[in-house]
Steps between C-alpha positions, in 0.01 A plus 500: 500500500850450365340343186274801460787745549735311274802505735608334828427669831661250731806274513386185677761325713444184695436680831417853400362726229671834405397773257666541169625845400189550292289383790666754740445781243132405468447475872649850550275639227192339648591630840515851370171455319323377815635798698374742236161324490468520882588870491249567231217307678572694822493831314174412329347392822608826665361702212159326531494543872576875467200550279253286694334643805316248717233656719290334773191661642164405651208377292279802574771756435608329177147489368359836610794733513809365316351340189306813381815713488772257388475629144648830626801317642542317167487829306753665725739200512446287187836326549382331828302184512277531809368166629237514767414223745190540714571334834363590841787316672825680584782433259874542516680756279842350568493246212404505133132414548398860600678835457252722670182457701207745555325421820208615706641521851477658840814716526606850609392762255859590408543148357193513278439615150136575588300459825145400415158610620164337472222685314143432408464416133195414286408453135348809341218276381411438863561864588518671836514875538579485871643263756157433642366406158799268450434329839146406385660263250638150574839551661787289372803421713826306510529229760331652812280796583772663721602763250147594406408545867802716556422705191138553605599605849756743362236651268231520774274223367387229744179365349472127596291419197764526231496219242837336518426260223814355343855420608800450270830338568714748301472877472528469127188291482330752728573781261395301206165421667440867547574563131250233415233691701457243775506771773713755675857404598731631759820453302869584498538816293797366304302198376203710408712779341499373136123439498446845659722657236309327219150580641413147576475597867421817696568595856259648759582798722648346814791503737732225367608233751875515543668170449801368679609336176665632186713398204867429527772398251728218609825446320875443555647841567825384329298488171356854523746635245418240238296633211197278544461563878565875466251522208221332693555703814491823305185399318308381801595805705348717225184282483438502873559872516227554241268277703573683823422831333174366366412386856589837650275673247209265568536505881678825592404461865698178528870508608549127524567378145808654347763389261840510660647534154795265554539129499735346761656165461437229760788517751 
């Protein structure tokens, strides 16, 4: 190194090595440079972190509800880089891996953005002008028949001959099967909402089955005042309020599904 620099950095004694005056000056300058570099790197990392919003949500919600409307978030907040991870497992919002999570959960209504209901949906190509006509089709369900049986009892139908033909592991797949015309689905309104809005599905006159579940935002309340968290909260409150209004218009007799209009952090 001394050969490259063209001057001596050290005075070499028999039992020790000491810096020359030029060596001390260079060491001080390099120390200042390293501190400035560390400060700049930390600033750049913080800048990137402020503009990146990491969102975790379930596979079905990401596919059927979130993805079709993310362009509106991007138009409203072009400075934010939203990164979505579909994961049915619970995640922590304490670290850097996830800033905010949108979850389908059983919680008090005051802690939910939107409490869901189950409605009968069918492709317009299959068609069903009434609930009885819809029930003549193959009936699609998620997991078990429990919700269909509760829905039928609530709507005064107890025919033992219904064709419960296909089961699906995820509600998103259930809704997509109905869009494809495989039968009539009893589906969460939120997951069917986009397809209903676009005319790919239609509902049948019925009394919706109230769900114990709904959608909740989970985030560190200490981060609520950051731009990226506040932006997403404001945006999703508006989106779920629109969905709640559409549900109330389609099913005015139902009082179960309502948007609370506010997102609470996980405490």
